[in-house]
BAFI-3210 file (N, C-alpha, C; in Angstrom, 3 decimals, decimal comma, padded with zeros to 6 digits):
// residues 274
n [1|2|3|4|5|6|7|8|9|10|11|12|13|14|15|16|17|18|19|20|21|22|23|24|25|26|27|28|29|30|31|32|33|34|35|36|37|38|39|40|41|42|43|44|45|46|47|48|49|50|51|52|53|54|55|56|57|58|59|60|61|62|63|64|65|66|67|68|69|70|71|72|73|74|75|76|77|78|79|80|81|82|83|84|85|86|87|88|89|90|91|92|93|94|95|96|97|98|99|100|101|102|103|104|105|106|107|108|109|110|111|112|113|114|115|116|117|118|119|120|121|122|123|124|125|126|127|128|129|130|131|132|133|134|135|136|137|138|139|140|141|142|143|144|145|146|147|148|149|150|151|152|153|154|155|156|157|158|159|160|161|162|163|164|165|166|167|168|169|170|171|172|173|174|175|176|177|178|179|180|181|182|183|184|185|186|187|188|189|190|191|192|193|194|195|196|197|198|199|200|201|202|203|204|205|206|207|208|209|210|211|212|213|214|215|216|217|218|219|220|221|222|223|224|225|226|227|228|229|230|231|232|233|234|235|236|237|238|239|240|241|242|243|244|245|246|247|248|249|250|251|252|253|254|255|256|257|258|259|260|261|262|263|264|265|266|267|268|269|270|271|272|273|274]
n.u [104,531|102,393|102,660|100,492|099,973|099,853|102,344|104,013|104,789|106,781|107,266|109,403|109,779|110,294|112,292|113,754|111,589|110,888|110,934|107,902|105,195|104,121|105,422|107,927|109,299|108,761|110,322|112,711|111,845|110,777|113,028|114,625|113,195|112,951|111,989|109,070|107,993|106,586|106,250|103,858|103,103|101,324|101,778|102,166|103,604|105,334|106,479|107,990|110,779|111,718|111,602|113,452|115,829|114,777|114,049|116,555|117,824|116,187|115,395|113,605|111,834|110,217|107,537|106,320|103,378|101,635|099,751|097,213|097,810|100,054|100,117|100,533|102,273|102,891|105,089|105,752|107,823|107,111|108,175|110,049|108,052|105,764|103,985|103,020|100,756|099,929|097,863|098,871|098,223|095,741|095,846|095,587|092,740|092,390|090,964|089,146|090,611|093,175|093,893|093,907|096,029|098,143|098,042|098,351|099,917|100,250|099,404|098,984|098,097|099,108|097,563|098,251|096,980|097,009|095,132|091,589|090,159|091,751|091,585|088,677|085,745|084,724|086,983|088,501|086,760|086,969|089,658|089,531|087,786|089,428|090,933|092,821|094,460|093,858|095,765|095,726|096,478|095,595|095,508|094,132|091,517|090,925|091,871|090,757|089,797|090,871|092,314|094,754|095,256|095,772|092,960|091,580|089,082|086,329|084,732|084,554|083,585|081,568|081,581|084,099|085,662|084,965|086,372|088,936|091,780|093,835|094,481|096,271|096,844|098,027|098,737|097,355|095,474|094,015|092,733|090,997|089,371|088,194|086,945|087,992|089,568|091,197|090,238|089,572|086,833|086,405|087,919|086,442|084,081|084,874|085,447|087,533|089,780|092,465|094,253|096,599|097,907|100,003|102,531|104,710|107,857|107,121|106,240|103,775|100,287|098,596|095,658|093,900|091,679|090,005|091,752|094,287|097,663|100,664|103,522|106,738|108,789|111,749|114,159|114,706|114,899|115,897|115,432|115,377|114,362|111,324|109,812|108,139|108,621|106,399|105,398|107,513|107,449|104,860|104,949|107,029|105,927|103,634|104,889|106,261|104,062|102,981|104,962|104,495|104,924|103,777|101,570|102,833|105,611|106,007|105,589|107,748|109,947|109,425|109,643|112,361|113,547|112,731|113,965|116,677|116,840|116,224|118,381|120,373|119,671|120,266|123,053|123,543|122,887|120,254|118,209|115,813|114,833|114,035]
n.v [186,821|187,288|186,455|185,859|185,656|184,424|184,967|182,538|181,298|178,710|175,734|173,219|169,866|170,375|172,299|175,674|178,526|179,055|180,687|180,473|179,578|180,275|182,524|182,385|180,567|180,797|182,698|181,540|180,122|182,150|183,670|181,852|181,423|183,956|187,051|189,229|189,473|189,099|188,939|189,146|189,383|188,792|189,584|189,771|192,703|192,262|189,852|190,201|190,359|187,756|187,148|188,675|187,625|186,733|189,109|190,233|188,469|188,397|190,971|193,560|191,805|190,618|191,651|192,697|193,089|194,666|192,867|191,808|189,406|186,583|183,638|180,373|177,274|173,858|171,309|167,971|165,526|162,357|160,745|161,247|162,121|162,468|164,014|165,181|167,729|170,742|173,521|176,554|179,261|181,231|182,848|186,132|187,361|187,781|190,469|193,027|195,360|194,380|193,318|195,667|196,983|195,261|195,328|193,786|193,575|191,853|189,424|186,724|185,569|184,005|182,383|181,555|180,034|179,187|178,203|177,520|179,910|181,994|183,208|184,312|183,412|185,804|187,371|186,019|186,385|189,141|189,404|188,090|189,829|191,992|191,191|189,182|185,977|183,320|181,278|178,603|177,250|174,119|173,405|175,289|174,624|172,415|172,617|173,159|176,030|176,100|176,068|173,769|170,185|169,681|169,800|168,267|168,520|168,154|170,433|172,945|176,200|175,919|177,939|178,882|177,785|178,923|180,994|180,172|179,514|177,679|174,900|173,514|170,473|168,612|165,108|163,999|165,999|165,878|163,426|164,004|166,009|164,550|162,610|160,063|158,224|160,421|161,375|161,581|162,052|163,366|165,675|166,824|167,325|169,283|171,390|173,138|174,527|173,653|171,354|170,285|167,516|166,572|164,169|164,071|162,623|161,015|162,367|164,101|164,498|165,901|167,516|168,462|169,698|167,434|165,298|163,315|163,521|162,000|163,305|162,518|162,799|164,837|163,758|161,488|162,441|161,430|161,132|163,784|166,911|168,248|170,585|173,258|172,416|171,899|174,500|175,714|174,175|174,791|177,599|177,818|176,363|177,939|180,333|179,599|178,965|181,503|182,647|181,585|178,879|175,483|173,270|170,689|171,083|173,108|171,729|169,950|171,706|172,761|170,498|169,865|172,119|171,831|169,372|170,096|172,004|170,441|168,685|170,511|170,928|168,435|168,460|170,493|169,357|169,354|167,281|164,556|163,651|161,129]
n.w [095,911|098,820|102,198|104,837|108,305|111,728|114,220|116,276|119,493|120,083|121,933|121,823|122,315|125,014|125,042|125,296|124,511|121,022|117,767|115,952|113,690|110,318|109,329|110,435|108,947|106,230|104,983|104,099|101,872|100,184|099,776|098,389|096,029|094,923|093,271|093,622|096,961|100,257|103,796|106,247|109,596|112,680|116,103|119,681|121,119|123,346|122,751|120,509|120,484|120,421|117,795|116,543|115,282|112,819|111,548|111,388|109,631|107,282|106,769|105,147|104,058|105,928|107,918|110,996|112,714|115,444|117,931|120,296|121,552|121,284|119,341|120,803|121,179|122,131|121,222|120,882|119,759|118,438|116,469|113,412|111,595|113,118|115,790|119,054|119,917|121,678|122,547|123,718|123,678|122,083|119,054|117,382|115,454|111,989|110,513|108,648|109,434|109,974|107,489|106,007|107,277|106,645|103,879|101,309|098,104|096,032|093,486|094,289|097,492|100,358|102,939|106,233|108,531|112,016|113,695|113,504|113,738|112,847|110,270|109,262|107,204|106,033|105,802|103,888|101,752|101,481|100,665|098,197|096,884|096,639|094,549|094,823|094,474|096,510|098,523|100,869|104,010|105,120|107,828|109,117|108,601|110,196|112,840|116,003|117,948|120,814|124,064|125,245|124,744|121,279|119,243|116,489|114,100|111,726|111,568|110,123|108,804|105,952|103,962|104,072|102,124|099,725|098,511|098,001|096,092|096,059|098,054|100,703|102,296|105,013|105,505|107,787|108,239|105,879|106,169|108,279|107,131|105,044|106,461|106,500|103,904|101,722|098,530|094,942|094,869|097,297|096,850|094,757|096,117|097,946|096,241|095,663|093,336|093,160|094,939|097,278|098,796|101,307|102,202|103,927|103,979|101,907|099,710|097,679|096,753|094,015|093,240|090,527|088,052|088,059|088,215|089,797|090,773|091,734|093,260|093,904|096,897|096,966|098,085|100,796|104,192|107,181|110,792|111,736|113,152|112,231|112,340|110,824|108,245|106,604|106,303|104,901|102,555|101,506|101,203|099,331|097,206|096,559|095,912|093,585|091,993|091,801|090,294|087,849|087,348|086,823|088,748|089,274|088,745|090,606|093,002|092,913|093,078|095,623|097,238|096,913|098,095|100,798|101,462|101,233|103,292|105,542|105,472|106,171|108,837|109,907|109,660|111,436|113,790|114,631|115,452|115,441|118,656|119,427]
ca.u [103,337|102,406|102,275|099,863|099,770|100,220|103,529|103,740|105,854|106,800|108,121|109,587|110,424|110,698|113,374|113,303|110,708|111,518|109,990|107,055|104,288|104,658|106,324|109,269|109,914|108,485|111,370|113,657|111,268|110,684|114,395|115,128|112,478|113,186|110,790|108,407|107,419|106,558|105,618|103,299|102,680|100,824|102,261|102,166|104,891|106,217|107,123|108,677|112,229|112,003|111,638|114,481|116,712|114,127|114,181|117,973|118,196|115,407|115,212|112,297|110,955|109,317|106,946|105,563|102,403|101,289|098,455|097,038|098,363|100,773|099,790|101,528|102,100|103,887|105,237|106,591|107,959|107,089|109,201|110,324|106,867|104,599|104,212|101,871|100,714|098,925|097,723|099,082|097,569|095,033|096,322|094,616|091,905|092,613|089,759|089,413|091,658|094,471|094,189|094,257|097,371|099,105|097,928|099,051|099,826|100,600|098,244|098,809|098,233|099,061|097,115|098,865|096,339|097,454|093,892|090,448|089,625|092,706|091,089|087,254|085,306|084,574|088,305|088,847|085,938|087,557|090,869|089,107|087,211|090,561|091,560|093,898|094,284|094,114|096,239|095,296|096,990|094,433|095,406|093,101|090,200|090,662|092,342|089,797|090,363|090,734|093,571|094,904|095,673|095,243|091,801|091,305|087,766|085,964|083,615|084,892|082,474|081,663|081,878|085,528|086,297|084,437|087,277|090,284|092,252|094,723|094,410|097,274|096,486|098,901|098,045|096,407|094,390|093,190|091,895|089,938|088,458|087,468|086,377|088,496|090,554|091,019|090,319|089,028|085,470|086,521|088,392|085,306|083,130|085,383|085,248|088,696|090,362|093,804|094,461|097,838|097,936|101,396|102,764|106,051|108,939|106,559|105,843|102,466|099,312|098,035|094,330|093,490|090,919|089,459|092,832|095,251|099,009|101,627|104,855|107,588|109,705|113,048|114,889|114,275|115,794|115,399|116,047|115,542|113,213|110,737|108,951|108,243|108,818|105,180|105,335|108,484|106,943|103,720|105,388|107,797|104,970|102,810|105,765|106,481|102,812|102,880|105,944|104,031|105,164|102,621|101,504|103,809|106,940|106,044|105,754|109,117|110,831|109,178|110,194|113,819|113,902|112,558|115,012|117,943|116,787|116,312|119,788|121,114|119,401|121,050|124,454|123,602|122,538|118,863|117,683|114,726|115,422|113,572]
ca.v [186,573|187,781|185,493|186,451|184,661|184,780|184,421|181,588|180,931|177,247|175,005|171,956|168,844|170,944|173,271|177,059|178,998|179,349|181,319|179,568|180,169|180,246|183,658|182,029|179,598|181,101|183,540|180,678|179,805|183,347|184,050|180,911|181,574|185,286|187,734|190,032|188,689|189,774|188,193|190,031|188,528|189,448|189,060|190,749|193,400|191,671|188,664|190,514|190,141|186,370|187,062|189,575|186,973|186,701|190,437|190,432|187,665|188,636|192,401|194,086|190,730|190,279|192,772|192,235|194,056|194,363|192,307|191,706|188,154|185,767|182,211|179,568|175,834|172,897|170,233|166,870|164,611|160,916|160,351|162,311|162,618|162,506|164,774|165,571|169,185|171,372|174,957|177,355|180,565|181,420|184,091|187,129|187,134|188,718|191,072|194,119|196,282|193,722|193,257|197,030|197,277|194,464|195,884|192,988|194,147|190,805|188,662|185,575|185,753|182,726|182,492|180,489|179,984|178,205|177,650|177,757|181,265|183,027|183,891|183,986|183,446|187,177|187,881|185,436|187,068|190,461|189,269|187,776|191,045|192,852|190,653|188,244|184,532|182,942|179,952|178,448|176,064|173,421|173,226|176,227|173,987|171,319|172,866|173,895|177,154|175,897|175,835|172,395|169,279|170,111|169,058|168,389|168,017|168,664|171,362|174,284|176,808|175,544|179,081|179,164|177,258|179,537|181,967|179,599|179,032|176,536|174,396|172,513|169,658|167,524|163,820|163,834|166,954|165,373|162,352|164,648|166,683|163,543|161,614|158,797|158,376|161,559|160,909|162,521|162,417|164,382|166,903|167,410|167,832|170,528|172,414|174,010|174,155|173,061|170,843|169,533|166,732|166,194|162,947|164,120|162,082|160,207|163,213|164,740|164,309|167,155|167,343|169,549|169,330|166,103|164,321|163,342|163,132|161,872|163,864|161,966|163,703|164,961|162,668|161,251|162,893|160,792|161,460|165,227|167,627|168,756|171,749|174,277|171,849|172,127|175,921|175,971|173,549|175,508|178,923|177,636|175,942|179,074|181,302|179,123|179,139|182,935|182,960|181,032|177,438|174,627|172,606|169,607|171,687|173,847|170,740|169,437|172,731|172,873|169,304|170,005|173,125|171,255|168,372|170,813|172,638|169,391|168,251|171,498|170,668|167,259|168,897|171,364|168,566|169,575|165,978|163,939|163,104|159,781]
ca.w [096,718|100,200|103,227|106,010|109,349|113,097|114,853|117,360|120,416|120,120|122,870|121,118|123,127|126,289|124,893|125,473|123,440|119,734|116,831|115,198|112,723|108,955|109,124|110,896|108,034|104,828|104,409|103,391|100,568|099,345|099,432|097,394|094,761|094,380|092,813|094,658|098,043|101,551|104,883|107,265|110,709|113,887|117,372|120,771|121,213|124,355|122,196|119,258|120,576|120,056|116,338|116,013|114,298|111,512|110,953|111,071|108,460|106,067|106,549|104,792|103,596|107,034|108,642|112,162|113,198|116,840|118,280|121,738|122,041|120,317|119,401|121,510|121,006|122,596|120,253|121,356|118,630|118,634|115,509|112,460|110,917|114,001|117,005|119,861|120,031|122,518|122,326|124,927|123,532|120,817|118,467|116,923|114,273|110,891|109,968|107,693|109,892|109,834|106,057|105,588|107,784|105,877|102,529|100,300|096,758|095,081|093,016|095,182|098,938|101,066|104,317|107,031|109,852|112,995|114,227|112,619|113,861|112,431|109,074|109,060|105,803|105,525|105,461|102,597|100,751|101,296|099,850|096,831|096,319|096,295|093,343|095,132|094,446|097,901|098,918|102,263|104,703|105,626|109,274|109,539|108,498|111,139|114,201|116,826|118,699|122,247|124,761|125,705|123,671|119,991|118,761|115,056|113,717|110,403|111,722|109,625|108,059|104,537|103,091|104,129|100,919|098,513|097,892|097,999|094,795|096,290|099,428|101,064|103,449|105,437|105,435|108,887|108,033|104,782|106,721|109,059|106,208|104,274|107,378|105,975|102,842|100,830|097,153|093,964|095,251|098,346|096,222|094,035|097,111|098,521|095,224|095,498|092,044|093,268|096,294|097,453|100,038|101,525|102,974|104,501|103,170|100,820|098,595|097,762|095,686|093,519|092,655|089,652|086,848|088,169|088,108|090,894|090,347|092,824|093,058|094,970|097,587|096,289|098,711|102,168|105,257|108,406|112,070|111,873|113,661|110,988|112,540|109,782|106,908|105,836|105,966|103,832|101,336|100,956|100,758|098,102|096,179|096,142|095,248|092,215|091,254|091,517|089,257|086,591|087,216|087,017|090,048|089,464|088,878|091,872|094,070|092,855|093,631|097,062|097,882|096,929|099,101|102,141|101,677|101,486|104,609|106,550|105,474|106,965|110,254|110,291|109,832|112,612|114,957|115,037|115,056|116,181|119,874|119,708]
c.u [103,508|101,934|101,684|099,639|100,201|101,584|103,101|104,991|105,774|107,727|108,217|110,378|111,015|111,829|112,865|112,431|111,489|110,482|109,209|106,066|104,939|105,655|107,760|110,007|109,751|109,572|112,393|113,153|111,232|112,061|114,934|114,483|112,789|111,885|110,140|107,764|107,514|105,848|105,140|102,686|102,203|101,380|102,281|103,543|105,846|106,972|107,984|110,165|112,609|112,202|112,644|115,430|116,096|114,274|115,625|118,367|117,500|115,084|113,784|111,351|109,889|108,848|106,100|104,678|101,980|099,891|098,378|097,754|099,127|100,326|100,900|101,217|103,216|103,890|106,205|106,616|107,959|108,120|109,300|109,061|105,646|104,950|102,903|101,919|099,665|098,975|097,883|098,349|096,949|095,371|095,213|093,855|092,201|091,268|090,104|090,535|093,044|094,866|094,589|095,672|098,434|099,180|098,699|098,833|100,250|099,333|097,947|099,009|098,094|098,678|097,612|098,249|096,950|096,274|092,742|089,984|090,544|092,189|089,634|086,880|085,193|085,923|088,780|088,040|086,492|088,797|090,518|088,540|088,292|091,310|092,678|093,473|094,729|094,564|096,029|095,863|095,845|094,413|094,380|091,692|089,903|091,059|091,362|090,510|090,078|092,111|093,575|095,352|094,995|094,103|091,617|089,937|087,367|084,924|083,988|083,689|082,601|082,035|083,337|086,220|085,951|085,440|088,729|090,633|093,119|094,688|095,496|096,823|097,613|098,065|096,993|095,230|093,446|092,248|090,726|088,904|087,589|086,680|086,740|089,534|090,213|091,210|089,707|087,615|085,479|086,944|087,255|084,315|083,585|085,270|086,392|089,434|091,678|094,042|095,747|097,775|099,354|101,496|104,184|107,085|108,443|106,067|104,468|101,596|098,746|096,723|093,980|092,705|090,410|090,468|093,723|096,593|099,933|102,966|105,736|108,397|111,049|114,002|114,488|115,340|115,214|116,097|116,245|114,251|112,622|109,814|109,203|108,410|107,587|105,025|106,302|107,991|105,849|104,119|106,161|106,867|104,193|103,668|106,053|105,207|102,644|103,835|105,577|104,293|103,864|102,662|102,581|105,213|107,067|106,255|107,175|110,102|110,673|109,769|111,714|114,260|113,820|113,650|116,354|117,963|116,858|117,720|120,650|120,901|120,167|122,489|124,624|123,245|121,139|118,094|116,513|115,313|115,031|114,535]
c.v [187,194|186,666|186,257|185,365|185,167|184,204|183,419|181,420|179,421|176,743|173,581|170,995|169,416|171,947|174,687|177,509|179,367|179,964|180,273|180,326|180,219|181,366|183,333|181,128|179,965|181,937|182,745|180,397|181,018|183,808|183,146|181,117|182,920|185,901|188,504|189,141|189,436|188,879|189,206|189,156|189,382|188,766|190,157|191,397|192,777|190,458|188,967|190,213|188,721|186,229|188,018|188,889|186,868|188,034|190,713|189,675|188,128|190,104|192,773|193,024|190,405|191,551|192,206|193,370|193,675|193,768|192,165|190,500|187,475|184,316|181,461|178,090|175,083|171,728|169,200|165,801|163,161|160,268|161,466|162,922|162,759|163,220|164,963|167,076|169,616|172,876|175,679|178,689|180,661|182,805|184,992|186,685|188,213|189,181|192,191|195,052|195,672|193,603|194,641|197,387|196,515|194,951|195,062|193,557|193,150|190,059|187,494|186,006|184,382|182,970|181,283|180,459|178,910|177,506|178,107|179,204|182,338|183,858|183,494|184,040|184,849|187,771|187,312|186,095|188,458|190,390|188,949|189,017|192,055|192,356|189,670|186,807|184,010|181,489|179,827|177,153|175,392|173,131|174,205|175,695|173,102|171,622|173,731|174,955|176,963|175,636|174,407|171,506|169,646|169,192|169,335|167,767|168,674|169,774|172,790|174,863|176,473|176,710|179,510|178,760|178,048|180,416|181,485|179,081|177,790|176,178|173,359|171,809|168,694|166,247|163,676|164,790|166,476|164,280|162,946|165,278|165,672|162,587|160,207|159,061|159,563|161,073|161,949|162,964|163,489|165,714|167,596|168,017|169,156|171,682|173,392|173,597|173,388|172,651|170,018|168,843|166,205|164,987|162,917|163,595|161,215|161,054|163,824|164,316|165,667|166,851|168,593|168,977|167,895|164,985|164,443|162,842|163,104|162,476|163,347|163,065|163,724|163,889|162,615|161,754|162,364|161,348|162,938|165,831|168,451|169,954|172,789|173,738|172,080|173,575|176,258|175,401|174,410|176,885|178,828|177,255|177,146|180,127|180,881|179,223|180,607|183,361|182,357|179,562|176,665|173,923|171,549|170,170|172,444|172,890|170,187|170,437|172,816|171,689|169,381|171,006|172,530|170,232|169,041|171,409|171,596|168,806|169,219|171,254|169,451|167,658|169,766|170,627|168,794|168,314|165,559|163,275|161,671|158,756]
c.w [098,098|101,121|104,404|107,048|110,698|113,458|115,925|118,208|120,593|121,220|122,329|121,987|124,413|126,236|125,174|124,309|122,184|118,806|116,048|114,340|111,355|108,700|109,518|109,919|106,560|104,176|103,631|101,982|099,657|098,889|098,329|096,036|094,117|093,900|093,938|095,708|099,356|102,539|105,917|108,354|111,874|115,124|118,412|120,896|122,233|123,824|120,970|119,308|120,178|118,556|115,708|115,032|112,902|110,801|110,563|109,811|107,191|105,813|106,218|104,252|104,642|107,732|109,774|112,649|114,613|116,968|119,794|122,317|120,914|120,464|120,129|121,400|121,724|121,629|120,809|120,275|119,091|117,721|114,483|111,882|111,823|115,304|117,754|120,047|121,039|122,290|123,658|124,868|122,141|120,276|117,960|115,681|113,241|110,339|109,010|108,128|109,703|108,361|105,536|106,052|107,006|104,440|101,491|098,902|095,690|094,664|093,951|096,630|099,589|102,517|105,093|108,423|110,733|113,655|113,330|112,630|113,296|111,263|108,832|107,571|105,229|105,119|104,126|101,480|100,451|100,414|098,402|096,150|095,943|095,057|093,583|094,845|095,806|097,985|100,422|102,831|105,448|107,099|109,840|109,372|109,700|112,583|114,980|117,665|120,179|122,834|125,304|124,574|122,356|119,552|117,281|114,773|112,396|110,426|111,314|108,876|106,572|103,622|103,173|102,834|099,657|097,779|097,863|096,619|094,935|097,764|099,630|102,330|103,766|105,501|106,540|108,754|106,941|105,271|107,507|108,134|105,464|105,150|106,907|104,905|101,959|099,395|096,220|094,321|096,340|097,756|095,476|095,014|097,704|097,531|095,044|094,225|092,133|094,719|096,305|098,807|100,208|102,444|103,541|103,526|102,013|099,652|098,785|096,586|095,309|092,807|091,846|088,478|086,890|088,070|089,340|090,373|091,555|092,398|094,190|095,658|096,875|096,781|100,182|103,142|106,566|109,645|112,316|112,404|112,516|111,167|111,447|108,386|106,031|105,416|104,831|102,515|100,712|100,448|099,445|096,951|095,652|095,436|093,814|091,386|090,870|090,408|087,904|086,385|087,428|088,356|090,262|089,617|090,191|093,041|094,079|093,433|095,147|097,809|097,968|097,987|100,502|102,425|101,963|102,885|105,725|106,610|106,289|108,456|110,749|110,555|111,077|113,901|115,472|114,632|115,916|117,437|120,151|119,157]
res [m|t|v|l|g|n|l|a|v|d|v|i|d|g|a|p|p|s|p|g|g|c|a|s|f|a|g|v|a|l|e|a|v|g|g|p|g|r|i|v|a|l|g|a|p|d|d|h|a|l|f|d|p|l|l|a|r|f|g|d|l|v|h|i|l|p|s|r|v|t|s|g|f|r|l|d|y|v|d|t|n|h|r|r|m|s|v|d|a|i|g|p|v|w|g|p|a|e|i|e|a|a|d|p|d|t|t|w|v|h|l|a|p|l|l|r|t|d|f|p|p|d|t|l|a|l|l|a|a|r|g|h|r|v|a|y|d|g|q|g|l|v|r|a|d|r|v|g|p|l|l|e|d|p|h|f|p|p|d|l|l|e|h|i|a|m|l|k|l|a|e|d|e|a|v|v|v|a|n|g|q|f|d|l|a|t|a|r|r|l|g|v|p|e|i|v|v|t|f|g|s|e|g|c|d|i|y|t|d|g|v|v|q|r|v|p|a|a|w|r|v|d|g|v|q|t|t|g|a|g|d|m|f|t|a|c|y|v|a|h|r|a|a|g|d|g|p|v|d|s|a|r|h|a|s|e|l|v|a|r|e|l|d|k|r|v|r|q|g|i|v|d|p|v]
***
């Protein structure tokens, strides 16, 4: 599969800037799954040096294209599964020129928007017209494109959903989209064939064919900083779907990958400061 998304400069709990955006975390998943895969990200040239370690580790798996600005976020953790976020900079918009430059050649394309404006409906229609199956991170549905404290609301363009084959929503995003409890009725209303709602250390729910199935987390990892866990989960899930695995098996593989990576952070001392 191909991952498309903006780079982000993250400031986590007041620490120095660190690489963010799905491109900074998806390489772990693609490397673990194997098979054809590529990550293409947009970021301003002045910020590219921050992402040199990614290029050094993953080589040709990651491609960075120039843009006018790089997305920027501040993240302050309240506890392992909850954080306060603010937007420092709004990243570039992916249009026909950016898709042509990325030139994805895989059946599955995973879009990893950081804000609602990253991938407009016309861009999703273009990818579908090229014959791609589009997976989409639902934070792009609910995150408003404004600088300051992160605002989540349900005011996304309805036609954004028309060309999505698989939608991933974190628990808080699902609540916003549903305006309450996310359930089968909400999934039917959205009309996306495959929806995964994640609950952090509590696992995920998979909505397909009018049925919902809970997949437990592989194991619980407490007291760790979890930035990028959702990106790793989704990239691993979509990569397994692209390899022919079913939704439940794909979720199990993705959950195991995230648990292993969070265990590594514990051993490295990258823990929740609270």
